[in-house]
C-alpha positions as CSV (number, residue, x, y, z in Angstrom):
1,M,-96.1,-214.3,-34.2
2,G,-98.2,-211.2,-35.2
3,R,-99.4,-210.6,-38.7
4,G,-96.8,-208.1,-39.6
5,T,-93.9,-210.2,-38.3
6,W,-95.3,-213.2,-40.3
7,C,-95.4,-211.1,-43.5
8,V,-91.8,-210.0,-43.0
9,Y,-90.7,-213.4,-42.2
10,V,-92.4,-214.8,-45.3
11,I,-90.9,-212.1,-47.7
12,S,-87.4,-212.4,-46.2
13,E,-87.5,-216.2,-46.6
14,L,-88.5,-216.0,-50.1
15,L,-86.1,-213.3,-51.1
16,A,-83.3,-215.5,-49.9
17,H,-84.2,-218.1,-52.6
18,H,-86.0,-216.1,-55.3
19,S,-85.3,-212.8,-57.0
20,T,-87.7,-209.8,-56.5
21,R,-88.4,-209.9,-60.1
22,A,-89.4,-213.5,-60.0
23,I,-91.7,-213.0,-57.0
24,L,-93.3,-210.0,-58.7
25,L,-93.9,-212.0,-61.9
26,L,-95.5,-214.7,-59.8
27,I,-97.9,-212.5,-58.1
28,A,-98.9,-210.8,-61.4
29,A,-99.4,-214.2,-62.9
30,A,-101.6,-215.2,-60.2
31,F,-103.8,-212.0,-60.4
32,I,-104.2,-212.3,-64.2
33,A,-104.8,-216.0,-64.2
34,S,-107.4,-215.8,-61.5
35,L,-109.2,-213.0,-63.2
36,A,-109.5,-215.2,-66.4
37,R,-110.6,-218.3,-64.2
38,G,-113.3,-216.3,-62.2
39,F,-115.1,-215.0,-65.4
40,S,-114.7,-218.0,-67.6
41,G,-114.2,-221.0,-65.2
42,F,-111.2,-222.1,-67.1
43,G,-107.9,-220.8,-68.5
44,G,-106.3,-219.9,-65.2
45,A,-103.7,-222.8,-65.3
46,L,-102.9,-222.1,-68.8
47,I,-101.9,-218.5,-67.9
48,F,-100.5,-219.2,-64.4
49,V,-98.3,-222.3,-64.8
50,P,-96.0,-221.3,-67.7
51,L,-95.5,-217.8,-66.2
52,A,-94.9,-219.1,-62.6
53,S,-92.6,-221.8,-64.1
54,A,-90.5,-219.1,-65.6
55,A,-90.4,-217.3,-62.3
56,V,-89.9,-220.2,-59.6
57,G,-89.6,-223.4,-61.7
58,P,-92.4,-225.9,-62.7
59,Q,-92.0,-228.1,-59.7
60,A,-93.2,-225.1,-57.6
61,A,-95.5,-223.6,-60.0
62,A,-98.1,-226.4,-60.1
63,P,-98.2,-226.9,-56.5
64,I,-98.6,-223.2,-55.8
65,L,-101.6,-223.2,-58.2
66,L,-103.1,-226.2,-56.5
67,V,-102.9,-224.4,-53.0
68,I,-104.1,-220.9,-54.0
69,D,-106.8,-222.1,-56.5
70,G,-108.0,-224.6,-53.9
71,I,-108.5,-221.8,-51.4
72,A,-110.0,-219.4,-53.7
73,Q,-112.4,-221.8,-55.4
74,L,-114.2,-222.5,-52.1
75,A,-116.3,-219.4,-52.7
76,L,-117.4,-220.9,-56.0
77,L,-118.1,-224.4,-54.6
78,K,-121.6,-224.0,-53.0
79,N,-123.3,-222.8,-56.1
80,A,-121.3,-225.4,-58.2
81,W,-122.5,-228.3,-56.1
82,R,-126.1,-227.2,-56.6
83,Q,-125.9,-226.5,-60.4
84,A,-123.6,-229.3,-61.6
85,N,-124.4,-232.7,-63.0
86,R,-122.8,-234.5,-60.0
87,R,-123.0,-237.9,-61.7
88,E,-121.0,-236.8,-64.7
89,V,-118.5,-235.1,-62.5
90,G,-118.1,-238.2,-60.3
91,I,-117.5,-240.4,-63.3
92,M,-114.8,-238.1,-64.7
93,A,-113.3,-237.7,-61.3
94,A,-112.8,-241.4,-61.0
95,G,-110.8,-241.4,-64.2
96,A,-108.7,-238.5,-62.9
97,L,-108.0,-240.5,-59.6
98,V,-105.8,-242.7,-61.8
99,G,-104.2,-240.1,-64.0
100,I,-103.2,-237.5,-61.3
101,P,-100.5,-239.6,-59.6
102,L,-98.9,-240.4,-63.0
103,G,-98.8,-236.6,-63.8
104,A,-97.4,-235.8,-60.5
105,A,-94.6,-238.4,-60.9
106,I,-93.6,-236.8,-64.1
107,L,-93.5,-233.5,-62.6
108,A,-91.3,-234.6,-59.7
109,H,-88.8,-236.6,-61.6
110,V,-88.2,-235.0,-65.0
111,D,-85.7,-232.3,-65.5
112,A,-87.1,-228.7,-64.9
113,I,-86.2,-227.2,-68.2
114,T,-87.6,-230.2,-69.9
115,V,-90.8,-229.9,-68.1
116,R,-91.0,-226.2,-68.9
117,W,-90.7,-226.8,-72.7
118,A,-93.2,-229.5,-72.3
119,I,-95.6,-227.0,-70.5
120,V,-95.1,-224.5,-73.3
121,V,-95.9,-227.1,-76.0
122,L,-99.0,-228.3,-73.9
123,V,-100.2,-224.7,-73.6
124,V,-100.1,-224.0,-77.3
125,A,-101.7,-227.5,-78.1
126,M,-104.5,-226.7,-75.5
127,L,-105.0,-223.2,-76.9
128,A,-105.2,-224.6,-80.4
129,L,-107.9,-226.9,-79.3
130,L,-109.8,-224.1,-77.6
131,I,-109.6,-221.8,-80.5
132,S,-110.6,-224.3,-83.0
133,G,-113.9,-224.7,-81.2
134,W,-113.8,-228.5,-81.5
135,R,-116.3,-230.1,-79.3
136,Y,-117.0,-233.7,-78.6
137,H,-120.5,-234.4,-80.0
138,G,-120.7,-238.0,-79.5
139,Q,-123.1,-239.6,-77.0
140,P,-121.7,-239.1,-73.4
141,N,-121.0,-242.7,-71.9
142,V,-119.1,-243.9,-68.9
143,P,-115.9,-245.2,-70.8
144,T,-115.4,-242.0,-72.7
145,T,-116.0,-239.9,-69.6
146,L,-113.5,-242.0,-67.6
147,G,-111.0,-241.7,-70.5
148,V,-111.3,-237.9,-70.5
149,G,-111.0,-237.8,-66.8
150,F,-107.9,-239.9,-66.9
151,A,-106.1,-237.6,-69.6
152,A,-107.2,-234.5,-67.7
153,G,-105.8,-236.1,-64.5
154,I,-102.3,-236.5,-66.1
155,L,-102.4,-232.9,-67.2
156,S,-103.7,-231.9,-63.7
157,G,-100.9,-233.6,-62.0
158,A,-98.2,-232.5,-64.3
159,A,-99.3,-228.8,-64.9
160,Q,-102.6,-228.3,-63.1
161,A,-103.9,-227.9,-66.7
162,A,-106.9,-230.4,-66.9
163,G,-109.4,-227.7,-68.3
164,P,-109.3,-227.8,-72.0
165,P,-110.1,-231.4,-72.5
166,V,-112.8,-231.3,-70.1
167,V,-114.3,-228.2,-71.7
168,A,-114.1,-229.6,-75.2
169,Y,-115.9,-232.8,-73.8
170,W,-118.7,-231.1,-71.8
171,L,-119.5,-228.2,-74.1
172,G,-120.4,-230.5,-76.8
173,G,-123.1,-232.2,-74.7
174,S,-126.6,-231.0,-74.0
175,N,-125.9,-229.3,-70.6
176,S,-126.4,-225.6,-70.4
177,A,-123.5,-223.3,-70.2
178,L,-124.3,-222.8,-66.4
179,T,-124.1,-226.5,-65.8
180,V,-120.9,-226.7,-67.7
181,R,-119.2,-224.2,-65.8
182,A,-120.5,-225.7,-62.5
183,N,-119.3,-229.1,-63.6
184,I,-115.9,-227.7,-64.2
185,I,-115.4,-226.0,-61.0
186,L,-116.7,-229.1,-59.0
187,F,-114.3,-231.3,-61.1
188,F,-111.4,-229.1,-60.4
189,F,-112.2,-229.3,-56.6
190,C,-112.2,-233.1,-56.9
191,T,-108.9,-233.1,-58.7
192,S,-107.4,-230.6,-56.1
193,M,-107.9,-233.1,-53.4
194,V,-106.3,-235.9,-55.2
195,A,-103.3,-233.8,-56.4
196,S,-102.8,-232.6,-52.9
197,I,-102.1,-236.1,-51.7
198,S,-99.9,-236.9,-54.8
199,Y,-97.8,-233.7,-54.3
200,L,-97.3,-234.4,-50.7
201,V,-96.2,-238.1,-51.5
202,T,-93.8,-237.0,-54.1
203,G,-92.4,-234.1,-51.9
204,L,-93.5,-231.3,-54.3
205,L,-95.7,-229.6,-51.5
206,G,-92.8,-228.2,-49.3
207,L,-92.2,-225.2,-47.3
208,D,-91.1,-223.2,-50.0
209,V,-94.4,-223.8,-51.9
210,V,-96.2,-223.0,-48.8
211,L,-94.6,-219.5,-48.4
212,L,-94.9,-218.8,-52.0
213,S,-98.6,-219.5,-51.8
214,A,-99.1,-217.4,-48.8
215,L,-97.6,-214.5,-50.6
216,T,-99.6,-215.2,-53.9
217,V,-103.0,-216.1,-52.6
218,P,-104.3,-212.5,-51.8
219,G,-103.9,-211.4,-55.4
220,Y,-105.3,-214.5,-56.6
221,A,-108.4,-214.2,-54.4
222,I,-108.8,-210.6,-55.6
223,G,-108.7,-211.6,-59.2
224,M,-111.2,-214.5,-58.5
225,F,-113.6,-212.1,-56.9
226,L,-113.3,-209.5,-59.7
227,G,-113.5,-212.0,-62.4
228,T,-116.6,-213.7,-61.0
229,R,-118.3,-210.3,-60.8
230,M,-117.5,-209.8,-64.4
231,F,-119.3,-213.1,-65.5
232,G,-122.3,-212.2,-67.5
233,L,-121.4,-208.4,-68.0
234,A,-120.4,-208.9,-71.5
235,S,-120.6,-211.7,-74.3
236,D,-119.2,-215.1,-73.6
237,A,-117.2,-214.6,-77.0
238,M,-115.5,-211.5,-75.8
239,F,-114.4,-213.3,-72.7
240,R,-113.1,-216.2,-74.5
241,R,-111.1,-213.9,-76.8
242,V,-109.5,-212.2,-73.9
243,C,-108.6,-215.6,-72.4
244,F,-107.2,-216.8,-75.7
245,I,-105.0,-213.6,-75.9
246,L,-103.7,-213.9,-72.3
247,I,-102.9,-217.8,-72.6
248,A,-100.9,-217.1,-75.8
249,A,-99.0,-214.1,-74.2
250,A,-98.3,-216.4,-71.0
251,A,-96.8,-219.2,-73.4
252,I,-94.5,-216.7,-75.1
253,V,-93.3,-215.0,-72.1
254,S,-92.5,-218.1,-70.2
255,L,-90.1,-219.5,-72.9
256,P,-87.0,-220.7,-71.1
257,V,-85.0,-218.6,-73.6
258,L,-86.2,-215.5,-71.9
259,D,-85.0,-216.5,-68.3
260,T,-82.3,-213.9,-68.2
261,V,-85.0,-211.3,-68.4
262,L,-87.7,-212.8,-66.1
263,R,-85.6,-214.3,-63.2
């Protein structure tokens, strides 16, 4: 099957199950989320998952993000491996190893509308945490790091939104901004591997998700590339404010009450 034929097949299959408006919203969400993810290292899930849930449902949104982000972040992995504090990442990933299957089970078995409202509440809570500037200033230790990893794992499995608690924990430590960013990227890669297995076991990673991911990943990769190039061109404060605005807008637009407009 040639590339053109494959593209036609993918689009025709998706249009049979999803509206054109929903697919366009999904593609736009992927581009905007990856742009934010590329220049800040976080925030992508808090933008993509609520918007994608409004477009194709939460049971598809989180696995799609897992696939497209897992592909796109490979370009960031080499530098992250060199710059990260790999011991800290390994400890936190061990906690996430337990939490992710629990989050995936919630996503697979709870009613879709209930999950979407929960995602909106979660996004608003995580945004409030980020805006508050609260940081964990205690001495990093193994039990605390494992606990943060466990909580982040549940959020990752349920909504691919592990970032905020991890950011709040690591930014309060003595690591440089460069190391924190690398830690986050490497941790996300580790959680992606575990989440892939969990989604396969629970049946969340099926053909529809693969096709939607194939359609979405080009825009996500372009956004990630542009966002990475933007890193360092302006102040961190400005980038964070932009991310906060995008996250808030995503939460509002994704409200289930707006489904008649978006889907």
